[in-house]
C-alpha positions, 0 to 999 in steps of 0.5 A: 312119336312124343316130343320131350321137353327142351331145356329153355323153350317150348316143346311141340309135337307133330300134335300142336298143329292148328287142326288139333287143340293146342294145351299149353303147361307152364310149370317148373316141375319138368316130371309133370311137365312131361307125364301131363303132356304125354297123357294130353298127347294121347288124348288127341291134344297138342301139347306146347311146354314153358318152365315158368311164367317169363318164358310163357307170357309172349308166346301165349300173347303172340300164338295163343293155344286153346288152353292154359294150364299153370302152376302158381308157385315158380321161379322168375314170374309166378302163376298169379303175376303171369295170369294178371298180365295174360289177361291184359291181352288175351281171355284164353281159359286158364286153369290153375294146376297147383300144390297151394290148397288153401282156400285164400289161393284158390279164391285169388286165382278165381277173382284174377280170371283163371277158369279152374282150380286143381290141387296137386296131387291129382288126377291126369283123368280129372285134369283132361275132363276138366279140359274138355268141359271148359273148352266145351264151353268156350265152343258153345260161346263162340258159336253163340257170339257168332249166330245171328240175331233170332227173334225167337230167342226172345222167349229164351224157352232154354232159360232156367228161371228160380226166384232170383236166379236165372240161367242160360245153359246155352251160353253159360250165364248166370244172373242173379236179381239181374246181376252177372255172376261169373262161374267156372264150368265146374260151379255152372254144372253144380248150380244148374243141378240143383236149380233144376229141382229146387227143394231137392236134397242132392247128395254129394255123389249126386252132384259130382255125377253132374259135374265131373261127367267123365269117369273120374275120382275125386274126394267128395269133399270136392264139392264143398269147396265148390259150394264155398265159392258158389256162395262166396260169389253170389254174395258179392252180388247179394250179401243175404245170399242163402239159396243154396242150403246144406242138409248136413250129412245129406248134402245140398239143395237150392230154395230161393222163393 
């Protein structure tokens, strides 16, 4: 039986046992908390819900979930403040889920350490796909960190090298001219799709297929937003970055001599 949220604290169902991955939901909209919690539980996740950042923060630090889905606009403590305080104590992955769709708000959240950003109204299937993608990345990163050094790794045969770009898919690491660039899962997959076939124009639909591997519907203009963020992040380490090229009406390509 699915447990409904309680008035002043987190709700947990049987799925919140630690043999199942636990997703914490922080939002002052109770309808969203209930519907998203039910959808996640149906997918095999445990859930904990909080109605604002003040209630969520100590619980997220003392008993970290596997991932946090957090609204931005909330009373008492908004999502930005919650993320800022959480990042001082924890590296738990965070997805912002918010009605704020302005590019500046999006960039601010990502710059503060959010792993992804989904604007309301949203597809629950898309949210679950993003959650699974981030959790897969976290699992790969943990496995890589725990693996003992191997002399054969020095060859790094799986690296993608294109001009000044270096990508390590196994570790979800990216560097430009030796400088690290931090990307979300979606941004990484889009860049990987472009870099594996340099000079080839990839349509928005093909990039969506690469980035959203589950069967979800999104507006193809979402890819444009991801491309803007990719360019912005690379220009933080190289103001002249221009390797992601636009073919108007066609799509995008990667070229770095």
